[in-house]
N, C-alpha and C positions, 0 to 999 in steps of 0.2 A: 055101861056106867055101873060101877059097883058102889053102893052106898052113896057117899057124897063126893067120892073121887071121880074125876073126869078121866085121868090117865092112869094106866097101870104102871107099876114100877118096871123099869126097863134099863137096858145098857146099850152102849154103842161100841162096835169093833170097827177099826179103821186100818186100812193098809196104806203105807206111805211110799210104796214102790222103791224101797232101799235107800231113802233119804237118810242122811246122818241125823243124829239127835240134835246137833247144833242147828241144822237147817229147820227142823221141826220147831225147836224153841223160838227161832227167829220169826218163823211164820206166825206162831201164836202171839208173840209179843207185838207184832206189827198189825194185828187185827184192829186195834183201836187208833191206828195212825192214819191221818188223812192220806188219800191216794198219791198225791204228788210227793209228799215226804217219804212215803213207803217206797216209791219207785227209786228215789235217790239212795235210800238205805240198801235196797236190794241190789242196785247197780254196784255200789261200793263193796258189798259183801261178795258178789260174784267176781269182781276184779281182784279181790284179795285171794280168793280161792285158786285163781289161775297161776299165782306166783309160785 
């Protein structure tokens, strides 16, 4: 603990395994969506990608 700060400044680096930017954006947008609704959105998005 430095002074009155509990956490030191930091950053995060994440690998997404080659996922497209659209897939990553959809993932982020769906984080606040209830699970059942999220599953429907994901299923629809995946079915559109196959066309």
